[in-house]
C-alpha positions as CSV (number, residue, x, y, z in Angstrom):
1,M,0.0,0.0,0.0
2,N,1.5,3.3,-1.1
3,K,1.1,6.6,0.9
4,E,-1.9,7.9,-1.1
5,E,-3.7,4.6,-0.6
6,E,-2.9,4.7,3.1
7,I,-4.2,8.2,3.4
8,A,-7.4,7.3,1.5
9,K,-8.1,4.4,3.9
10,L,-7.4,6.5,7.0
11,T,-9.7,9.2,5.6
12,E,-12.5,6.8,5.2
13,I,-12.2,5.6,8.8
14,L,-12.0,9.2,10.1
15,Y,-15.1,10.4,8.2
16,S,-17.1,7.4,9.4
17,N,-16.3,8.3,13.0
18,F,-16.0,12.1,12.8
19,N,-17.8,12.9,16.0
20,D,-16.2,10.1,18.1
21,F,-13.9,12.4,20.0
22,Y,-13.2,10.1,22.9
23,N,-12.3,7.0,20.9
24,P,-8.6,6.4,21.1
25,E,-8.5,4.4,17.9
26,V,-10.1,7.2,15.9
27,I,-7.9,9.7,17.5
28,E,-4.8,7.7,16.5
29,V,-6.2,7.5,12.9
30,A,-6.6,11.3,12.8
31,T,-3.2,11.9,14.3
32,K,-1.5,9.6,11.8
33,L,-3.5,11.1,8.9
34,N,-2.5,14.6,9.9
35,R,1.2,13.7,10.2
36,L,1.3,11.8,6.8
37,I,-0.2,14.8,4.9
38,K,1.9,17.5,6.7
39,N,5.1,15.5,6.1
40,G,4.3,14.7,2.5
41,N,5.6,16.6,-0.6
42,S,3.8,19.7,-1.9
43,S,1.8,17.6,-4.5
44,L,0.5,15.3,-1.7
45,R,-0.3,18.2,0.6
46,D,-2.2,20.0,-2.2
47,K,-4.1,16.9,-3.2
48,F,-5.3,16.2,0.4
49,K,-5.6,19.7,1.8
50,G,-9.3,19.2,2.5
51,V,-8.5,16.1,4.5
52,L,-5.8,17.9,6.4
53,I,-8.2,20.7,7.4
54,D,-10.7,18.1,8.5
55,S,-8.1,16.2,10.6
56,N,-7.2,19.5,12.3
57,K,-10.9,20.2,13.0
58,F,-11.2,16.8,14.6
59,L,-8.0,17.0,16.6
60,S,-8.7,20.5,17.8
61,E,-12.0,19.3,19.3
62,V,-10.3,16.3,20.9
63,E,-7.7,18.5,22.6
64,Y,-10.3,21.0,23.7
65,L,-12.3,18.3,25.4
66,R,-9.1,17.1,27.1
67,K,-8.5,20.7,28.1
68,N,-5.1,20.8,26.4
69,Y,-5.6,24.3,25.2
70,G,-2.1,24.9,23.8
71,T,-2.4,21.9,21.5
72,C,-5.9,22.7,20.6
73,L,-4.9,26.3,19.6
74,N,-2.1,24.9,17.4
75,H,-4.6,22.8,15.4
76,I,-7.0,25.8,15.1
77,K,-4.2,28.0,13.8
78,Q,-3.2,25.3,11.2
79,L,-6.9,25.1,10.3
80,Q,-7.2,28.9,9.8
81,L,-3.9,29.2,7.8
82,S,-5.1,26.6,5.2
83,S,-5.9,28.0,1.7
84,V,-9.2,26.2,1.7
85,Y,-10.4,27.6,5.1
86,K,-12.2,30.4,3.3
87,N,-14.4,27.8,1.7
88,E,-15.6,26.5,5.1
89,T,-19.2,27.1,6.2
90,I,-19.9,30.2,8.4
91,S,-20.9,27.8,11.3
92,T,-17.5,26.1,11.1
93,V,-15.7,29.4,11.1
94,R,-17.7,30.6,14.1
95,H,-17.0,27.3,16.0
96,A,-13.3,27.6,15.3
97,T,-13.3,31.3,16.4
98,V,-15.0,30.6,19.7
99,R,-12.7,27.6,20.4
100,K,-9.7,29.9,19.7
101,F,-11.0,32.5,22.1
102,Q,-11.5,29.8,24.8
103,C,-7.9,28.5,24.4
104,E,-6.4,32.0,24.4
105,V,-8.3,33.1,27.5
106,F,-7.5,29.9,29.4
107,L,-3.8,30.1,28.5
108,S,-3.6,33.7,29.4
109,I,-5.2,33.0,32.8
110,Y,-2.8,30.1,33.4
111,Q,0.0,32.5,32.8
112,D,-1.7,35.1,35.1
113,N,-1.3,37.5,32.2
114,H,-3.8,40.4,32.6
115,E,-2.2,42.3,29.7
116,K,-3.3,39.6,27.2
117,I,-6.8,39.4,28.7
118,E,-7.8,43.0,28.0
119,P,-7.5,42.8,24.2
120,L,-9.1,39.4,24.2
121,I,-12.1,40.8,26.0
122,K,-12.4,43.5,23.3
123,S,-12.1,41.0,20.5
124,L,-14.7,38.8,22.2
125,I,-17.2,41.7,22.5
126,E,-16.6,42.7,18.8
127,F,-17.2,39.1,17.7
128,G,-20.3,38.7,19.8
129,T,-21.8,41.9,18.5
130,T,-22.3,40.4,15.1
131,N,-22.2,36.7,15.7
132,R,-23.5,35.8,19.2
133,L,-27.2,35.4,18.2
134,Q,-26.3,33.2,15.2
135,L,-24.3,30.8,17.3
136,E,-25.7,27.4,18.1
137,V,-27.1,27.1,21.7
138,N,-24.1,25.2,23.1
139,L,-21.6,27.3,21.4
140,R,-23.4,30.5,22.5
141,D,-23.1,29.2,26.1
142,D,-19.4,28.6,25.6
143,Y,-19.0,32.1,24.3
144,D,-20.9,33.7,27.2
145,K,-19.0,31.7,29.7
146,I,-15.5,32.5,28.3
147,L,-16.3,36.2,28.1
148,D,-17.5,36.2,31.7
149,L,-14.4,34.3,32.8
150,A,-12.1,36.7,31.1
151,T,-14.0,39.7,32.6
152,S,-14.1,38.1,36.1
153,F,-10.4,37.4,35.9
154,L,-9.7,41.0,35.0
155,N,-11.9,42.1,37.9
156,N,-10.3,39.6,40.3
157,T,-13.6,38.0,41.1
158,V,-12.8,34.5,40.0
159,K,-13.0,32.0,42.9
160,T,-11.7,28.4,43.4
161,I,-13.8,26.3,45.8
162,V,-13.2,22.9,47.3
163,N,-15.3,20.8,49.8
164,F,-13.7,18.5,52.3
165,R,-15.1,16.1,54.9
166,L,-13.0,16.6,58.0
167,P,-12.4,13.7,60.5
168,Y,-13.4,15.9,63.4
169,K,-15.7,18.8,64.2
170,I,-14.7,22.5,64.1
171,D,-16.7,24.5,66.6
172,I,-17.6,27.4,64.3
173,Q,-21.2,28.1,63.5
174,E,-22.5,27.3,60.1
175,N,-23.5,31.0,59.4
176,Q,-20.0,32.2,60.4
177,E,-17.2,32.6,57.9
178,I,-13.4,32.8,58.6
179,T,-11.5,35.0,56.2
180,Y,-7.7,35.6,56.2
181,E,-4.7,36.0,53.9
182,Y,-2.2,33.3,53.3
183,N,0.7,33.6,50.8
184,D,-1.0,36.8,49.5
185,I,-4.2,34.9,48.7
186,K,-7.5,35.7,50.4
187,F,-9.1,32.5,51.8
188,S,-12.5,31.8,53.2
189,L,-13.6,28.9,55.4
190,K,-17.1,27.8,56.3
191,F,-17.9,24.7,58.4
192,K,-21.0,22.6,58.7
193,P,-21.4,20.2,61.6
194,L,-22.4,16.6,60.8
195,S,-23.6,13.8,63.1
196,N,-21.5,10.7,62.6
197,K,-24.4,8.2,62.9
198,V,-22.3,5.4,61.4
199,H,-19.7,5.4,64.3
200,A,-21.7,6.8,67.2
201,P,-22.8,4.0,69.6
202,L,-25.7,6.2,71.0
203,E,-28.2,8.4,69.3
204,A,-30.1,11.5,70.7
205,H,-33.9,11.4,70.2
206,D,-34.1,15.1,71.0
207,G,-31.1,17.3,70.2
208,V,-27.6,16.1,69.6
209,L,-25.0,14.0,71.4
210,E,-21.4,15.2,71.5
211,L,-18.3,13.5,72.8
212,E,-16.0,15.7,74.9
213,R,-12.7,16.1,73.1
214,D,-13.9,14.1,70.1
215,K,-10.5,13.8,68.6
216,Y,-11.5,11.2,66.0
217,G,-15.0,12.4,65.1
218,V,-16.8,9.5,66.8
219,Y,-20.0,11.5,67.3
220,S,-19.6,14.4,65.0
221,C,-17.4,15.9,62.3
222,S,-17.5,18.9,59.9
223,D,-17.8,19.6,56.3
224,L,-15.4,22.3,55.2
225,I,-16.0,24.7,52.2
226,L,-12.7,26.3,51.4
227,S,-12.5,29.1,48.8
228,F,-10.0,31.6,47.6
229,N,-10.0,34.6,45.2
230,K,-7.8,33.1,42.5
231,F,-8.2,30.9,39.4
232,F,-6.5,27.6,40.0
233,N,-6.0,25.1,37.1
234,A,-7.6,22.2,39.0
235,T,-7.9,20.2,35.8
236,H,-4.2,19.8,35.4
237,Y,-2.8,20.5,38.9
238,M,-5.3,19.0,41.3
239,K,-2.5,17.8,43.7
240,E,-1.0,21.2,43.8
241,L,-4.4,22.7,44.5
242,L,-5.0,20.3,47.4
243,T,-1.5,21.0,48.8
244,L,-2.3,24.7,48.8
245,C,-5.6,24.0,50.5
246,S,-3.9,21.8,53.1
247,E,-1.3,24.4,53.9
248,S,-3.9,27.1,54.2
249,F,-6.2,25.0,56.5
250,N,-3.3,24.1,58.8
251,Y,-2.4,27.8,59.0
252,F,-5.9,28.5,60.2
253,L,-5.8,25.4,62.5
254,D,-2.8,26.7,64.4
255,Y,-4.7,29.9,65.3
256,Y,-7.8,27.9,66.1
257,K,-6.0,25.6,68.5
258,T,-4.1,28.3,70.3
259,T,-7.3,30.4,70.6
260,T,-9.6,27.6,71.8
261,E,-6.9,25.5,73.5
262,Y,-8.3,22.5,71.8
263,Y,-5.0,20.6,72.1
264,W,-6.4,17.3,70.9
265,I,-7.1,18.6,67.3
266,D,-4.5,17.4,64.9
267,N,-3.2,19.1,61.8
268,L,-4.3,17.4,58.6
269,N,-2.9,16.5,55.2
270,L,-5.9,17.3,53.0
271,L,-4.5,15.2,50.2
272,H,-5.5,12.2,52.2
273,I,-9.1,13.4,52.7
274,H,-11.9,13.0,50.2
275,A,-12.2,16.3,48.2
276,S,-15.5,16.9,46.4
277,N,-17.2,19.6,44.3
278,V,-13.9,21.2,43.2
279,K,-15.0,24.3,41.3
280,V,-13.7,27.4,39.6
281,I,-16.4,30.0,39.4
282,S,-16.8,33.4,37.7
283,E,-19.2,36.2,38.4
284,K,-22.1,34.5,36.5
285,Y,-21.1,30.9,36.2
286,D,-20.4,28.3,38.8
287,D,-19.0,25.6,36.5
288,I,-16.0,27.1,34.7
289,I,-14.2,24.0,36.1
290,S,-16.3,21.4,37.9
291,I,-14.9,18.1,39.3
292,P,-17.5,16.2,41.4
293,F,-15.0,14.2,43.5
294,Y,-11.3,13.6,43.7
295,Y,-8.8,11.4,45.7
296,A,-5.3,12.8,45.6
297,H,-3.7,9.7,47.1
298,S,-3.4,6.4,45.4
299,I,-6.1,3.8,45.7
300,K,-5.3,0.2,45.0
301,Q,-7.6,-2.7,44.3
302,S,-6.7,-6.2,45.2
303,S,-8.4,-9.5,46.1
304,S,-7.8,-9.0,49.8
305,Y,-6.7,-6.4,52.4
306,S,-3.0,-5.5,52.6
307,Y,-1.0,-6.6,55.7
308,I,2.6,-6.4,56.9
309,D,4.7,-9.3,55.6
310,Q,5.6,-12.3,57.8
311,E,9.1,-11.0,58.4
312,K,7.8,-7.7,59.9
313,F,5.2,-9.6,61.9
314,L,7.9,-11.8,63.5
315,E,10.1,-8.8,64.1
316,L,7.1,-7.1,65.9
317,E,6.4,-10.2,67.9
318,N,10.0,-10.7,69.0
319,N,10.3,-7.0,70.0
320,M,7.3,-7.3,72.2
321,I,8.5,-10.5,73.8
322,K,11.8,-8.8,74.7
323,A,9.6,-6.0,76.2
324,E,12.3,-3.4,75.4
325,E,10.9,0.0,75.1
326,P,11.4,1.4,71.5
327,P,14.3,3.8,71.4
328,L,13.3,7.4,72.0
329,W,15.3,8.6,68.9
330,K,13.2,6.3,66.7
331,M,9.9,7.5,68.0
332,L,11.1,11.1,67.5
333,Y,12.3,10.3,64.0
334,L,8.8,8.9,63.2
335,D,7.3,12.0,64.7
336,S,9.4,14.2,62.4
337,K,8.1,12.2,59.4
338,N,4.5,12.6,60.5
339,N,5.1,16.3,61.1
340,M,6.3,16.6,57.5
341,F,3.2,14.6,56.3
342,I,0.8,17.1,58.0
343,E,3.0,20.0,56.9
344,K,4.2,21.1,60.3
345,H,7.7,21.8,59.0
346,K,9.1,23.7,62.0
347,E,8.0,20.9,64.3
348,A,9.6,18.3,62.0
349,V,12.9,20.1,62.4
350,I,12.6,20.1,66.2
351,S,11.6,16.4,66.3
352,I,14.5,15.3,64.0
353,N,17.0,17.3,66.0
354,S,15.8,15.7,69.2
355,A,16.1,12.3,67.6
356,F,19.6,13.2,66.5
357,E,20.7,14.4,69.9
358,N,19.3,11.2,71.6
359,Y,20.9,8.9,69.0
360,L,24.3,10.7,69.2
361,N,24.3,10.4,73.0
362,I,23.6,6.7,72.9
363,K,26.1,5.8,70.2
364,A,28.8,8.1,71.4
365,S,28.5,6.6,74.9
366,E,29.0,3.2,73.5
367,I,32.1,4.3,71.5
368,L,33.7,6.2,74.4
369,K,33.1,3.3,76.9
370,S,35.5,1.2,74.8
371,K,38.3,3.2,76.4
372,M,36.7,5.0,79.3
373,T,34.9,3.9,82.4
374,D,31.2,4.6,82.8
375,K,32.0,7.3,85.4
376,E,34.5,9.0,83.0
377,V,32.0,9.0,80.2
378,E,29.3,10.5,82.5
379,D,31.7,13.2,83.7
380,Y,32.7,13.9,80.1
381,F,29.2,14.5,78.9
382,E,28.4,16.6,82.0
383,G,31.5,18.7,81.3
384,K,33.3,17.8,84.6
385,I,37.0,18.6,84.3
386,S,39.7,16.5,86.0
387,Y,43.2,17.6,86.6
388,E,44.5,14.9,84.3
389,T,42.4,16.1,81.3
390,Y,42.6,19.9,82.0
391,F,44.4,21.5,79.1
392,L,46.5,23.9,81.3
393,N,47.6,21.3,83.9
394,E,51.3,21.8,83.1
395,F,51.0,25.4,84.4
396,L,49.5,24.6,87.9
397,N,49.6,21.8,90.4
398,E,46.7,19.6,91.3
399,E,46.0,21.4,94.7
400,D,45.7,24.8,93.0
401,F,43.5,23.2,90.3
402,N,41.1,21.8,93.0
403,K,40.9,25.2,94.7
404,A,40.1,26.9,91.4
405,V,37.3,24.4,90.7
406,E,35.9,25.0,94.3
407,Q,35.9,28.7,93.8
408,G,34.3,28.5,90.3
409,V,37.3,29.9,88.6
410,I,37.5,26.7,86.5
411,G,34.0,25.6,85.7
412,S,32.4,22.7,83.9
413,Y,32.2,22.8,80.1
414,S,30.0,20.3,78.3
415,P,31.4,19.3,74.9
416,N,29.5,20.4,71.9
417,T,28.3,18.0,69.1
418,F,31.4,18.4,67.0
419,Q,33.7,17.8,69.9
420,I,31.8,14.6,70.8
421,I,32.1,13.4,67.2
422,K,35.8,14.3,67.1
423,K,36.4,12.3,70.3
424,C,34.5,9.3,68.9
425,F,36.8,9.4,65.8
426,E,39.8,9.4,68.1
427,F,38.6,6.4,70.1
428,N,37.0,4.1,67.5
429,S,36.8,5.3,64.0
430,D,35.9,1.8,62.8
431,R,32.3,2.5,63.8
432,I,32.1,5.6,61.6
433,S,32.1,4.7,57.9
434,I,32.7,8.2,56.4
435,S,35.2,11.0,56.9
436,K,34.9,13.6,59.6
437,T,34.3,16.3,57.0
438,K,31.4,14.5,55.5
439,I,29.8,13.6,58.8
440,N,30.1,17.2,60.0
441,K,28.3,18.2,56.8
442,L,25.5,15.8,57.7
443,V,25.3,17.3,61.2
444,N,25.1,20.9,59.8
445,D,22.3,19.8,57.5
446,I,20.4,18.2,60.4
447,R,20.8,21.2,62.6
448,K,20.0,23.8,60.0
449,N,17.2,26.1,61.3
450,R,17.1,24.4,64.7
451,N,18.3,27.3,66.8
452,D,16.3,29.9,64.8
453,I,13.1,27.9,65.4
454,I,13.8,27.4,69.1
455,H,14.6,31.0,69.7
456,G,11.7,32.3,67.6
457,N,13.8,33.8,64.8
458,L,11.3,32.7,62.2
459,K,11.9,35.5,59.6
460,S,15.1,33.8,58.6
461,L,13.3,30.6,57.5
462,N,13.2,31.0,53.7
463,N,12.9,27.3,52.5
464,I,11.7,25.6,55.6
465,E,9.9,22.7,53.8
466,S,12.9,21.7,51.7
467,D,15.3,22.3,54.6
468,A,13.2,20.1,56.9
469,K,13.2,17.3,54.3
470,K,17.0,17.7,54.0
471,S,17.4,17.5,57.8
472,I,15.4,14.2,57.9
473,S,17.3,12.6,55.0
474,S,20.6,13.7,56.5
475,F,19.7,12.0,59.8
476,E,18.7,8.9,57.9
477,E,22.2,8.9,56.4
478,F,23.8,9.7,59.7
479,I,22.4,6.6,61.5
480,K,23.8,4.4,58.7
481,V,27.3,5.8,58.9
482,F,27.6,6.5,62.7
483,Q,27.1,3.1,64.3
């Protein structure tokens, strides 16, 4: 089969299924047809220019429905540049024009480009003046909606709205609204209390039952409607949208907890909570983008529930038989991971540094005891100075040294982290598998931001999320090389 015969066969398939915009096989046919003609010689392109324009019509609608506006716009431009476009019906021209407006408006909004929107609004109004009433009903709705979106964007009246079902109740009345700014975006929160009849063991016949400090929403929980004054491309960046919502909600929650002293309320990662009715609305339309429900986390289907493997089960069983309390550093390490998960980045830094200090103390004690007595190690960590270890002992006798200690002239001096690590290297470097320079680098990464957070110097925290991740990963590396 030569190229012309192949094009003829593909053309027949496309024309037989021209409105089947969701069929992957037809889409593949149109794509191949478009490519064969465009890459052919001038004679071939001229012979099949009508087919080429039809393949661009089909593919532009496919990409529009997929909300791939950049690709859709490219097909429309190829369509309009064709020498046979002038022969198209007025309805086809109007359809292509409206689709082009839609793509250009969405792309300009994605780029947050107000300068492009102004002339687009003007062109939309000019086009509508002579063509709006002649548009088919669905296309007229598309025209009205894109004009309203462009105008609303220019007026800063576009809103993004997401609904969440929280696992606990927020004690704010349904008719009250919390508004605040976070990252230069104005947010609004509204809550609706819900009775959790599925889990509640008792039911009120008159009024409601509430569990005091209902941490897990046993008796009641809340629906949250979160909105903000900005267009967000939820179609392509839903995870990023939910991350922003999560950060904003936790920002509110910190204020809520400190105001109410509801210490039992936990921060949340909203990516792991069912999101519904995700909408972007303009001044007149509430369905610019409308996604009925969404799960940001992965859901897997299998023939049975998932369980820990047998090796982990036996390890758990053995650990509990030994009845040894899990090491504090490991619990603090897991706390830091959880703090990262619920976006409490400052708390993650504090937790991982506490884990590091506890781990270092345990392992350094083991190393130092290879050449020191238990009492000497204890005195070393407490900073107690003996005459034998005092660095100026050659300049005074032991009696004068003891007097100076009694009078407080020579005081205790606890070693810092780097001095402890240095001494461990001197005593038993075999238990440390990387160089002192590299291990000090890990320590600096772990401890970054620690002092600023503890002492309240929060203005210097520029990249706290990435720094906290680095602190945790550096600690994970540290426990591998400092044994």
